[in-house]
PDB file with SEQRES, HELIX, SHEET and CRYST1 records, atoms N, CA, C and O in Angstrom:
SEQRES   1 A   79  MET MET PRO ILE LEU LYS ILE VAL ASP ALA GLN TYR LEU          
SEQRES   2 A   79  HIS ASP TYR VAL LEU ARG LEU SER PHE ASN ASP GLY ALA          
SEQRES   3 A   79  ILE LYS SER VAL ASP PHE TRP PRO LEU ALA GLN LYS GLY          
SEQRES   4 A   79  ILE CYS THR LYS LEU GLN ASP LYS THR TYR PHE ARG ASN          
SEQRES   5 A   79  PHE THR LEU ASP PRO PHE SER VAL ASP TRP SER ASN GLU          
SEQRES   6 A   79  ILE GLY PHE ALA PRO GLU TYR LEU TYR GLU ILE GLY LYS          
SEQRES   7 A   79  ALA                                                          
HELIX    1 AA1 PRO A   34  GLN A   37  5                                   4    
HELIX    2 AA2 GLY A   39  GLN A   45  5                                   7    
HELIX    3 AA3 LYS A   47  ARG A   51  1                                   5    
HELIX    4 AA4 PRO A   70  ILE A   76  1                                   7    
SHEET    1 AA1 3 ILE A   7  HIS A  14  0                                        
SHEET    2 AA1 3 VAL A  17  PHE A  22 -1                                        
SHEET    3 AA1 3 ILE A  27  ASP A  31 -1                                        
SHEET    1 AA2 3 THR A  54  LEU A  55  0                                        
SHEET    2 AA2 3 VAL A  60  TRP A  62 -1                                        
SHEET    3 AA2 3 ILE A  66  GLY A  67 -1                                        
CRYST1    1.000    1.000    1.000  90.00  90.00  90.00 P 1           1          
ATOM      1  N   MET A   1     154.117 187.173 127.468  1.00  0.00           N  
ATOM      2  CA  MET A   1     153.132 186.219 127.053  1.00  0.00           C  
ATOM      3  C   MET A   1     152.638 186.509 125.594  1.00  0.00           C  
ATOM      4  O   MET A   1     152.302 187.641 125.246  1.00  0.00           O  
ATOM      5  N   MET A   2     152.613 185.444 124.779  1.00  0.00           N  
ATOM      6  CA  MET A   2     152.181 185.634 123.359  1.00  0.00           C  
ATOM      7  C   MET A   2     150.614 185.763 123.299  1.00  0.00           C  
ATOM      8  O   MET A   2     149.858 185.083 123.993  1.00  0.00           O  
ATOM      9  N   PRO A   3     150.221 186.694 122.409  1.00  0.00           N  
ATOM     10  CA  PRO A   3     148.720 186.764 122.236  1.00  0.00           C  
ATOM     11  C   PRO A   3     148.221 185.502 121.572  1.00  0.00           C  
ATOM     12  O   PRO A   3     148.989 184.780 120.936  1.00  0.00           O  
ATOM     13  N   ILE A   4     146.911 185.229 121.722  1.00  0.00           N  
ATOM     14  CA  ILE A   4     146.261 184.039 121.057  1.00  0.00           C  
ATOM     15  C   ILE A   4     146.294 184.253 119.572  1.00  0.00           C  
ATOM     16  O   ILE A   4     145.923 185.296 119.036  1.00  0.00           O  
ATOM     17  N   LEU A   5     146.752 183.221 118.952  1.00  0.00           N  
ATOM     18  CA  LEU A   5     146.875 183.270 117.472  1.00  0.00           C  
ATOM     19  C   LEU A   5     145.447 183.144 116.837  1.00  0.00           C  
ATOM     20  O   LEU A   5     144.619 182.314 117.212  1.00  0.00           O  
ATOM     21  N   LYS A   6     145.249 184.040 115.852  1.00  0.00           N  
ATOM     22  CA  LYS A   6     143.947 184.078 115.139  1.00  0.00           C  
ATOM     23  C   LYS A   6     144.174 184.334 113.728  1.00  0.00           C  
ATOM     24  O   LYS A   6     145.162 184.952 113.330  1.00  0.00           O  
ATOM     25  N   ILE A   7     143.213 183.838 112.918  1.00  0.00           N  
ATOM     26  CA  ILE A   7     143.295 184.076 111.445  1.00  0.00           C  
ATOM     27  C   ILE A   7     142.354 185.311 111.228  1.00  0.00           C  
ATOM     28  O   ILE A   7     141.191 185.283 111.630  1.00  0.00           O  
ATOM     29  N   VAL A   8     142.869 186.360 110.604  1.00  0.00           N  
ATOM     30  CA  VAL A   8     142.077 187.542 110.470  1.00  0.00           C  
ATOM     31  C   VAL A   8     141.627 187.790 109.079  1.00  0.00           C  
ATOM     32  O   VAL A   8     140.839 188.706 108.847  1.00  0.00           O  
ATOM     33  N   ASP A   9     142.114 186.976 108.084  1.00  0.00           N  
ATOM     34  CA  ASP A   9     141.597 187.035 106.717  1.00  0.00           C  
ATOM     35  C   ASP A   9     141.971 185.732 106.080  1.00  0.00           C  
ATOM     36  O   ASP A   9     142.976 185.100 106.403  1.00  0.00           O  
ATOM     37  N   ALA A  10     141.075 185.341 105.116  1.00  0.00           N  
ATOM     38  CA  ALA A  10     141.306 184.114 104.257  1.00  0.00           C  
ATOM     39  C   ALA A  10     140.836 184.399 102.956  1.00  0.00           C  
ATOM     40  O   ALA A  10     139.784 185.005 102.756  1.00  0.00           O  
ATOM     41  N   GLN A  11     141.664 183.935 101.964  1.00  0.00           N  
ATOM     42  CA  GLN A  11     141.255 184.125 100.546  1.00  0.00           C  
ATOM     43  C   GLN A  11     141.493 182.806  99.876  1.00  0.00           C  
ATOM     44  O   GLN A  11     142.484 182.122 100.133  1.00  0.00           O  
ATOM     45  N   TYR A  12     140.536 182.447  98.984  1.00  0.00           N  
ATOM     46  CA  TYR A  12     140.674 181.236  98.185  1.00  0.00           C  
ATOM     47  C   TYR A  12     141.700 181.614  97.033  1.00  0.00           C  
ATOM     48  O   TYR A  12     141.602 182.627  96.341  1.00  0.00           O  
ATOM     49  N   LEU A  13     142.682 180.670  96.927  1.00  0.00           N  
ATOM     50  CA  LEU A  13     143.638 180.819  95.849  1.00  0.00           C  
ATOM     51  C   LEU A  13     143.312 179.936  94.609  1.00  0.00           C  
ATOM     52  O   LEU A  13     143.052 180.420  93.507  1.00  0.00           O  
ATOM     53  N   HIS A  14     143.345 178.654  94.866  1.00  0.00           N  
ATOM     54  CA  HIS A  14     143.078 177.675  93.741  1.00  0.00           C  
ATOM     55  C   HIS A  14     142.938 176.305  94.377  1.00  0.00           C  
ATOM     56  O   HIS A  14     143.350 176.080  95.515  1.00  0.00           O  
ATOM     57  N   ASP A  15     142.349 175.397  93.617  1.00  0.00           N  
ATOM     58  CA  ASP A  15     142.235 173.958  94.088  1.00  0.00           C  
ATOM     59  C   ASP A  15     141.671 173.908  95.547  1.00  0.00           C  
ATOM     60  O   ASP A  15     140.512 174.224  95.817  1.00  0.00           O  
ATOM     61  N   TYR A  16     142.561 173.498  96.430  1.00  0.00           N  
ATOM     62  CA  TYR A  16     142.125 173.370  97.810  1.00  0.00           C  
ATOM     63  C   TYR A  16     143.036 174.175  98.711  1.00  0.00           C  
ATOM     64  O   TYR A  16     143.315 173.780  99.844  1.00  0.00           O  
ATOM     65  N   VAL A  17     143.505 175.320  98.198  1.00  0.00           N  
ATOM     66  CA  VAL A  17     144.559 176.168  98.905  1.00  0.00           C  
ATOM     67  C   VAL A  17     143.859 177.469  99.253  1.00  0.00           C  
ATOM     68  O   VAL A  17     143.160 178.082  98.445  1.00  0.00           O  
ATOM     69  N   LEU A  18     144.089 177.862 100.519  1.00  0.00           N  
ATOM     70  CA  LEU A  18     143.632 179.183 101.022  1.00  0.00           C  
ATOM     71  C   LEU A  18     144.867 179.987 101.450  1.00  0.00           C  
ATOM     72  O   LEU A  18     145.828 179.443 101.994  1.00  0.00           O  
ATOM     73  N   ARG A  19     144.811 181.282 101.190  1.00  0.00           N  
ATOM     74  CA  ARG A  19     145.904 182.164 101.824  1.00  0.00           C  
ATOM     75  C   ARG A  19     145.316 182.690 103.068  1.00  0.00           C  
ATOM     76  O   ARG A  19     144.285 183.363 103.038  1.00  0.00           O  
ATOM     77  N   LEU A  20     145.946 182.402 104.179  1.00  0.00           N  
ATOM     78  CA  LEU A  20     145.517 182.843 105.518  1.00  0.00           C  
ATOM     79  C   LEU A  20     146.487 183.914 106.176  1.00  0.00           C  
ATOM     80  O   LEU A  20     147.696 183.737 106.323  1.00  0.00           O  
ATOM     81  N   SER A  21     145.853 184.940 106.515  1.00  0.00           N  
ATOM     82  CA  SER A  21     146.502 186.029 107.237  1.00  0.00           C  
ATOM     83  C   SER A  21     146.295 185.889 108.700  1.00  0.00           C  
ATOM     84  O   SER A  21     145.155 185.777 109.152  1.00  0.00           O  
ATOM     85  N   PHE A  22     147.423 185.891 109.516  1.00  0.00           N  
ATOM     86  CA  PHE A  22     147.329 185.710 110.989  1.00  0.00           C  
ATOM     87  C   PHE A  22     147.534 187.127 111.670  1.00  0.00           C  
ATOM     88  O   PHE A  22     148.096 188.069 111.110  1.00  0.00           O  
ATOM     89  N   ASN A  23     147.044 187.153 112.860  1.00  0.00           N  
ATOM     90  CA  ASN A  23     147.156 188.389 113.643  1.00  0.00           C  
ATOM     91  C   ASN A  23     148.508 188.795 114.054  1.00  0.00           C  
ATOM     92  O   ASN A  23     148.695 189.896 114.570  1.00  0.00           O  
ATOM     93  N   ASP A  24     149.499 187.918 113.840  1.00  0.00           N  
ATOM     94  CA  ASP A  24     150.945 188.334 114.086  1.00  0.00           C  
ATOM     95  C   ASP A  24     151.548 188.881 112.834  1.00  0.00           C  
ATOM     96  O   ASP A  24     152.735 189.208 112.830  1.00  0.00           O  
ATOM     97  N   GLY A  25     150.784 189.002 111.752  1.00  0.00           N  
ATOM     98  CA  GLY A  25     151.318 189.599 110.473  1.00  0.00           C  
ATOM     99  C   GLY A  25     151.744 188.530 109.464  1.00  0.00           C  
ATOM    100  O   GLY A  25     151.987 188.848 108.300  1.00  0.00           O  
ATOM    101  N   ALA A  26     151.839 187.244 109.900  1.00  0.00           N  
ATOM    102  CA  ALA A  26     152.228 186.170 108.944  1.00  0.00           C  
ATOM    103  C   ALA A  26     151.111 185.923 108.004  1.00  0.00           C  
ATOM    104  O   ALA A  26     149.936 185.966 108.369  1.00  0.00           O  
ATOM    105  N   ILE A  27     151.508 185.647 106.708  1.00  0.00           N  
ATOM    106  CA  ILE A  27     150.591 185.241 105.680  1.00  0.00           C  
ATOM    107  C   ILE A  27     151.066 183.901 105.196  1.00  0.00           C  
ATOM    108  O   ILE A  27     152.234 183.793 104.823  1.00  0.00           O  
ATOM    109  N   LYS A  28     150.228 182.842 105.171  1.00  0.00           N  
ATOM    110  CA  LYS A  28     150.638 181.558 104.732  1.00  0.00           C  
ATOM    111  C   LYS A  28     149.582 180.910 103.844  1.00  0.00           C  
ATOM    112  O   LYS A  28     148.380 181.134 103.995  1.00  0.00           O  
ATOM    113  N   SER A  29     150.071 180.111 102.925  1.00  0.00           N  
ATOM    114  CA  SER A  29     149.204 179.334 102.083  1.00  0.00           C  
ATOM    115  C   SER A  29     149.097 177.899 102.640  1.00  0.00           C  
ATOM    116  O   SER A  29     150.095 177.235 102.924  1.00  0.00           O  
ATOM    117  N   VAL A  30     147.857 177.469 102.778  1.00  0.00           N  
ATOM    118  CA  VAL A  30     147.593 176.149 103.344  1.00  0.00           C  
ATOM    119  C   VAL A  30     146.817 175.297 102.271  1.00  0.00           C  
ATOM    120  O   VAL A  30     145.752 175.692 101.795  1.00  0.00           O  
ATOM    121  N   ASP A  31     147.370 174.187 101.941  1.00  0.00           N  
ATOM    122  CA  ASP A  31     146.708 173.194 101.069  1.00  0.00           C  
ATOM    123  C   ASP A  31     145.878 172.248 101.937  1.00  0.00           C  
ATOM    124  O   ASP A  31     146.438 171.470 102.710  1.00  0.00           O  
ATOM    125  N   PHE A  32     144.544 172.306 101.817  1.00  0.00           N  
ATOM    126  CA  PHE A  32     143.717 171.513 102.639  1.00  0.00           C  
ATOM    127  C   PHE A  32     143.467 170.142 102.025  1.00  0.00           C  
ATOM    128  O   PHE A  32     142.829 169.314 102.676  1.00  0.00           O  
ATOM    129  N   TRP A  33     143.922 169.859 100.838  1.00  0.00           N  
ATOM    130  CA  TRP A  33     143.636 168.543 100.221  1.00  0.00           C  
ATOM    131  C   TRP A  33     144.051 167.335 101.100  1.00  0.00           C  
ATOM    132  O   TRP A  33     143.303 166.372 101.271  1.00  0.00           O  
ATOM    133  N   PRO A  34     145.310 167.443 101.658  1.00  0.00           N  
ATOM    134  CA  PRO A  34     145.709 166.278 102.582  1.00  0.00           C  
ATOM    135  C   PRO A  34     144.728 166.112 103.765  1.00  0.00           C  
ATOM    136  O   PRO A  34     144.450 165.009 104.235  1.00  0.00           O  
ATOM    137  N   LEU A  35     144.222 167.282 104.214  1.00  0.00           N  
ATOM    138  CA  LEU A  35     143.337 167.186 105.348  1.00  0.00           C  
ATOM    139  C   LEU A  35     141.939 166.703 105.040  1.00  0.00           C  
ATOM    140  O   LEU A  35     141.164 166.376 105.939  1.00  0.00           O  
ATOM    141  N   ALA A  36     141.617 166.663 103.725  1.00  0.00           N  
ATOM    142  CA  ALA A  36     140.255 166.347 103.271  1.00  0.00           C  
ATOM    143  C   ALA A  36     140.134 164.818 102.981  1.00  0.00           C  
ATOM    144  O   ALA A  36     139.238 164.397 102.250  1.00  0.00           O  
ATOM    145  N   GLN A  37     141.023 164.018 103.547  1.00  0.00           N  
ATOM    146  CA  GLN A  37     141.002 162.666 103.194  1.00  0.00           C  
ATOM    147  C   GLN A  37     140.345 161.731 104.205  1.00  0.00           C  
ATOM    148  O   GLN A  37     140.204 160.539 103.930  1.00  0.00           O  
ATOM    149  N   LYS A  38     139.937 162.246 105.373  1.00  0.00           N  
ATOM    150  CA  LYS A  38     139.431 161.401 106.488  1.00  0.00           C  
ATOM    151  C   LYS A  38     138.265 162.022 107.161  1.00  0.00           C  
ATOM    152  O   LYS A  38     138.134 163.241 107.271  1.00  0.00           O  
ATOM    153  N   GLY A  39     137.386 161.103 107.627  1.00  0.00           N  
ATOM    154  CA  GLY A  39     136.234 161.475 108.411  1.00  0.00           C  
ATOM    155  C   GLY A  39     135.345 162.583 107.773  1.00  0.00           C  
ATOM    156  O   GLY A  39     135.096 162.642 106.569  1.00  0.00           O  
ATOM    157  N   ILE A  40     134.892 163.459 108.722  1.00  0.00           N  
ATOM    158  CA  ILE A  40     133.978 164.586 108.209  1.00  0.00           C  
ATOM    159  C   ILE A  40     134.695 165.498 107.212  1.00  0.00           C  
ATOM    160  O   ILE A  40     134.070 166.168 106.390  1.00  0.00           O  
ATOM    161  N   CYS A  41     136.016 165.502 107.312  1.00  0.00           N  
ATOM    162  CA  CYS A  41     136.755 166.424 106.462  1.00  0.00           C  
ATOM    163  C   CYS A  41     136.643 166.079 105.012  1.00  0.00           C  
ATOM    164  O   CYS A  41     136.971 166.899 104.154  1.00  0.00           O  
ATOM    165  N   THR A  42     136.161 164.814 104.693  1.00  0.00           N  
ATOM    166  CA  THR A  42     135.979 164.474 103.225  1.00  0.00           C  
ATOM    167  C   THR A  42     134.976 165.423 102.585  1.00  0.00           C  
ATOM    168  O   THR A  42     134.965 165.576 101.364  1.00  0.00           O  
ATOM    169  N   LYS A  43     134.164 166.042 103.364  1.00  0.00           N  
ATOM    170  CA  LYS A  43     133.173 167.096 102.775  1.00  0.00           C  
ATOM    171  C   LYS A  43     133.981 168.128 102.044  1.00  0.00           C  
ATOM    172  O   LYS A  43     133.498 168.659 101.044  1.00  0.00           O  
ATOM    173  N   LEU A  44     135.185 168.450 102.478  1.00  0.00           N  
ATOM    174  CA  LEU A  44     135.965 169.537 101.832  1.00  0.00           C  
ATOM    175  C   LEU A  44     136.311 169.135 100.369  1.00  0.00           C  
ATOM    176  O   LEU A  44     136.654 170.005  99.569  1.00  0.00           O  
ATOM    177  N   GLN A  45     136.231 167.934 100.041  1.00  0.00           N  
ATOM    178  CA  GLN A  45     136.543 167.560  98.651  1.00  0.00           C  
ATOM    179  C   GLN A  45     135.537 168.087  97.648  1.00  0.00           C  
ATOM    180  O   GLN A  45     135.816 168.168  96.452  1.00  0.00           O  
ATOM    181  N   ASP A  46     134.430 168.424  98.119  1.00  0.00           N  
ATOM    182  CA  ASP A  46     133.415 169.164  97.321  1.00  0.00           C  
ATOM    183  C   ASP A  46     133.813 170.647  97.193  1.00  0.00           C  
ATOM    184  O   ASP A  46     133.752 171.417  98.151  1.00  0.00           O  
ATOM    185  N   LYS A  47     134.214 171.001  95.994  1.00  0.00           N  
ATOM    186  CA  LYS A  47     134.870 172.300  95.806  1.00  0.00           C  
ATOM    187  C   LYS A  47     133.888 173.442  96.131  1.00  0.00           C  
ATOM    188  O   LYS A  47     134.325 174.481  96.625  1.00  0.00           O  
ATOM    189  N   THR A  48     132.639 173.291  95.882  1.00  0.00           N  
ATOM    190  CA  THR A  48     131.645 174.258  96.211  1.00  0.00           C  
ATOM    191  C   THR A  48     131.614 174.459  97.727  1.00  0.00           C  
ATOM    192  O   THR A  48     131.713 175.581  98.223  1.00  0.00           O  
ATOM    193  N   TYR A  49     131.481 173.392  98.418  1.00  0.00           N  
ATOM    194  CA  TYR A  49     131.498 173.391  99.902  1.00  0.00           C  
ATOM    195  C   TYR A  49     132.832 174.037 100.416  1.00  0.00           C  
ATOM    196  O   TYR A  49     132.805 174.936 101.256  1.00  0.00           O  
ATOM    197  N   PHE A  50     133.939 173.577  99.915  1.00  0.00           N  
ATOM    198  CA  PHE A  50     135.245 174.102 100.340  1.00  0.00           C  
ATOM    199  C   PHE A  50     135.419 175.671 100.132  1.00  0.00           C  
ATOM    200  O   PHE A  50     136.051 176.349 100.942  1.00  0.00           O  
ATOM    201  N   ARG A  51     134.850 176.178  99.056  1.00  0.00           N  
ATOM    202  CA  ARG A  51     135.004 177.514  98.765  1.00  0.00           C  
ATOM    203  C   ARG A  51     134.016 178.431  99.596  1.00  0.00           C  
ATOM    204  O   ARG A  51     134.161 179.652  99.646  1.00  0.00           O  
ATOM    205  N   ASN A  52     133.039 177.776 100.218  1.00  0.00           N  
ATOM    206  CA  ASN A  52     132.088 178.459 101.029  1.00  0.00           C  
ATOM    207  C   ASN A  52     132.452 178.576 102.498  1.00  0.00           C  
ATOM    208  O   ASN A  52     131.586 178.374 103.349  1.00  0.00           O  
ATOM    209  N   PHE A  53     133.705 178.895 102.837  1.00  0.00           N  
ATOM    210  CA  PHE A  53     134.187 178.947 104.171  1.00  0.00           C  
ATOM    211  C   PHE A  53     133.857 180.370 104.796  1.00  0.00           C  
ATOM    212  O   PHE A  53     133.617 181.348 104.089  1.00  0.00           O  
ATOM    213  N   THR A  54     133.866 180.398 106.078  1.00  0.00           N  
ATOM    214  CA  THR A  54     133.694 181.668 106.777  1.00  0.00           C  
ATOM    215  C   THR A  54     134.837 181.792 107.778  1.00  0.00           C  
ATOM    216  O   THR A  54     135.598 180.841 107.955  1.00  0.00           O  
ATOM    217  N   LEU A  55     134.975 182.954 108.443  1.00  0.00           N  
ATOM    218  CA  LEU A  55     135.843 183.126 109.490  1.00  0.00           C  
ATOM    219  C   LEU A  55     135.108 183.170 110.779  1.00  0.00           C  
ATOM    220  O   LEU A  55     134.178 183.963 110.922  1.00  0.00           O  
ATOM    221  N   ASP A  56     135.477 182.351 111.736  1.00  0.00           N  
ATOM    222  CA  ASP A  56     134.917 182.473 113.098  1.00  0.00           C  
ATOM    223  C   ASP A  56     135.849 183.392 113.824  1.00  0.00           C  
ATOM    224  O   ASP A  56     136.747 183.962 113.204  1.00  0.00           O  
ATOM    225  N   PRO A  57     135.673 183.567 115.147  1.00  0.00           N  
ATOM    226  CA  PRO A  57     136.586 184.532 115.864  1.00  0.00           C  
ATOM    227  C   PRO A  57     138.031 184.195 115.865  1.00  0.00           C  
ATOM    228  O   PRO A  57     138.862 185.060 116.142  1.00  0.00           O  
ATOM    229  N   PHE A  58     138.394 182.892 115.547  1.00  0.00           N  
ATOM    230  CA  PHE A  58     139.768 182.478 115.595  1.00  0.00           C  
ATOM    231  C   PHE A  58     140.324 181.884 114.305  1.00  0.00           C  
ATOM    232  O   PHE A  58     141.514 182.025 114.024  1.00  0.00           O  
ATOM    233  N   SER A  59     139.485 181.226 113.524  1.00  0.00           N  
ATOM    234  CA  SER A  59     140.022 180.388 112.458  1.00  0.00           C  
ATOM    235  C   SER A  59     138.968 180.353 111.293  1.00  0.00           C  
ATOM    236  O   SER A  59     137.943 181.035 111.297  1.00  0.00           O  
ATOM    237  N   VAL A  60     139.322 179.510 110.326  1.00  0.00           N  
ATOM    238  CA  VAL A  60     138.477 179.217 109.211  1.00  0.00           C  
ATOM    239  C   VAL A  60     137.412 178.197 109.579  1.00  0.00           C  
ATOM    240  O   VAL A  60     137.697 177.287 110.357  1.00  0.00           O  
ATOM    241  N   ASP A  61     136.223 178.307 109.066  1.00  0.00           N  
ATOM    242  CA  ASP A  61     135.127 177.415 109.443  1.00  0.00           C  
ATOM    243  C   ASP A  61     134.227 177.085 108.271  1.00  0.00           C  
ATOM    244  O   ASP A  61     133.909 177.949 107.453  1.00  0.00           O  
ATOM    245  N   TRP A  62     133.819 175.824 108.195  1.00  0.00           N  
ATOM    246  CA  TRP A  62     132.851 175.394 107.211  1.00  0.00           C  
ATOM    247  C   TRP A  62     131.589 174.961 107.901  1.00  0.00           C  
ATOM    248  O   TRP A  62     131.533 173.930 108.570  1.00  0.00           O  
ATOM    249  N   SER A  63     130.579 175.781 107.719  1.00  0.00           N  
ATOM    250  CA  SER A  63     129.185 175.533 108.201  1.00  0.00           C  
ATOM    251  C   SER A  63     129.135 175.003 109.716  1.00  0.00           C  
ATOM    252  O   SER A  63     128.329 174.140 110.062  1.00  0.00           O  
ATOM    253  N   ASN A  64     129.994 175.545 110.525  1.00  0.00           N  
ATOM    254  CA  ASN A  64     130.069 175.152 111.956  1.00  0.00           C  
ATOM    255  C   ASN A  64     130.201 173.592 112.080  1.00  0.00           C  
ATOM    256  O   ASN A  64     129.811 172.997 113.084  1.00  0.00           O  
ATOM    257  N   GLU A  65     130.744 172.996 111.056  1.00  0.00           N  
ATOM    258  CA  GLU A  65     131.033 171.527 111.056  1.00  0.00           C  
ATOM    259  C   GLU A  65     132.554 171.222 111.106  1.00  0.00           C  
ATOM    260  O   GLU A  65     132.994 170.325 111.825  1.00  0.00           O  
ATOM    261  N   ILE A  66     133.315 171.971 110.346  1.00  0.00           N  
ATOM    262  CA  ILE A  66     134.720 171.696 110.144  1.00  0.00           C  
ATOM    263  C   ILE A  66     135.513 172.901 110.477  1.00  0.00           C  
ATOM    264  O   ILE A  66     135.234 173.982 109.957  1.00  0.00           O  
ATOM    265  N   GLY A  67     136.525 172.764 111.350  1.00  0.00           N  
ATOM    266  CA  GLY A  67     137.407 173.876 111.718  1.00  0.00           C  
ATOM    267  C   GLY A  67     138.708 173.303 112.165  1.00  0.00           C  
ATOM    268  O   GLY A  67     138.757 172.189 112.687  1.00  0.00           O  
ATOM    269  N   PHE A  68     139.736 174.024 111.975  1.00  0.00           N  
ATOM    270  CA  PHE A  68     141.086 173.656 112.481  1.00  0.00           C  
ATOM    271  C   PHE A  68     141.667 174.714 113.366  1.00  0.00           C  
ATOM    272  O   PHE A  68     141.407 175.901 113.171  1.00  0.00           O  
ATOM    273  N   ALA A  69     142.448 174.311 114.333  1.00  0.00           N  
ATOM    274  CA  ALA A  69     143.051 175.179 115.233  1.00  0.00           C  
ATOM    275  C   ALA A  69     144.012 176.191 114.423  1.00  0.00           C  
ATOM    276  O   ALA A  69     144.776 175.721 113.579  1.00  0.00           O  
ATOM    277  N   PRO A  70     143.983 177.417 114.644  1.00  0.00           N  
ATOM    278  CA  PRO A  70     144.858 178.325 113.947  1.00  0.00           C  
ATOM    279  C   PRO A  70     146.364 177.973 114.099  1.00  0.00           C  
ATOM    280  O   PRO A  70     147.170 178.157 113.187  1.00  0.00           O  
ATOM    281  N   GLU A  71     146.666 177.493 115.222  1.00  0.00           N  
ATOM    282  CA  GLU A  71     148.117 177.113 115.508  1.00  0.00           C  
ATOM    283  C   GLU A  71     148.536 176.003 114.512  1.00  0.00           C  
ATOM    284  O   GLU A  71     149.624 176.048 113.938  1.00  0.00           O  
ATOM    285  N   TYR A  72     147.660 175.026 114.326  1.00  0.00           N  
ATOM    286  CA  TYR A  72     147.918 173.901 113.404  1.00  0.00           C  
ATOM    287  C   TYR A  72     148.064 174.439 111.937  1.00  0.00           C  
ATOM    288  O   TYR A  72     148.973 174.052 111.203  1.00  0.00           O  
ATOM    289  N   LEU A  73     147.178 175.298 111.577  1.00  0.00           N  
ATOM    290  CA  LEU A  73     147.240 175.802 110.234  1.00  0.00           C  
ATOM    291  C   LEU A  73     148.476 176.720 109.965  1.00  0.00           C  
ATOM    292  O   LEU A  73     149.000 176.811 108.856  1.00  0.00           O  
ATOM    293  N   TYR A  74     148.892 177.389 111.073  1.00  0.00           N  
ATOM    294  CA  TYR A  74     150.072 178.260 111.019  1.00  0.00           C  
ATOM    295  C   TYR A  74     151.355 177.279 110.794  1.00  0.00           C  
ATOM    296  O   TYR A  74     152.252 177.556 109.998  1.00  0.00           O  
ATOM    297  N   GLU A  75     151.335 176.179 111.536  1.00  0.00           N  
ATOM    298  CA  GLU A  75     152.429 175.249 111.455  1.00  0.00           C  
ATOM    299  C   GLU A  75     152.572 174.576 110.085  1.00  0.00           C  
ATOM    300  O   GLU A  75     153.682 174.399 109.582  1.00  0.00           O  
ATOM    301  N   ILE A  76     151.426 174.200 109.489  1.00  0.00           N  
ATOM    302  CA  ILE A  76     151.525 173.522 108.251  1.00  0.00           C  
ATOM    303  C   ILE A  76     151.493 174.446 107.055  1.00  0.00           C  
ATOM    304  O   ILE A  76     151.748 173.957 105.955  1.00  0.00           O  
ATOM    305  N   GLY A  77     151.217 175.683 107.153  1.00  0.00           N  
ATOM    306  CA  GLY A  77     151.175 176.691 106.144  1.00  0.00           C  
ATOM    307  C   GLY A  77     152.624 176.993 105.586  1.00  0.00           C  
ATOM    308  O   GLY A  77     153.647 176.835 106.252  1.00  0.00           O  
ATOM    309  N   LYS A  78     152.586 177.415 104.372  1.00  0.00           N  
ATOM    310  CA  LYS A  78     153.866 177.787 103.716  1.00  0.00           C  
ATOM    311  C   LYS A  78     153.863 179.273 103.423  1.00  0.00           C  
ATOM    312  O   LYS A  78     152.920 179.817 102.848  1.00  0.00           O  
ATOM    313  N   ALA A  79     154.912 179.893 103.822  1.00  0.00           N  
ATOM    314  CA  ALA A  79     155.046 181.373 103.668  1.00  0.00           C  
ATOM    315  C   ALA A  79     155.212 181.727 102.207  1.00  0.00           C  
ATOM    316  O   ALA A  79     155.339 182.904 101.868  1.00  0.00           O  
TER     317      ALA A  79                                                      
END                                                                             
């Protein structure tokens, strides 16, 4: 059985891109700009808000308002 996928580190790179480190050892860059086009996620277009992310026990989080499943970020991330 595969362990639950978690993001263990996140670093801001540039624009709307974060480098995410996963508990399986993978490191992927994720561009959040396409995700910031709809609904509550439009808050991510504010760069100050975007850069003020934290890590919850599994993924990246913005003010307990916006979060994405680590599996989804893993899938869309680029190695």
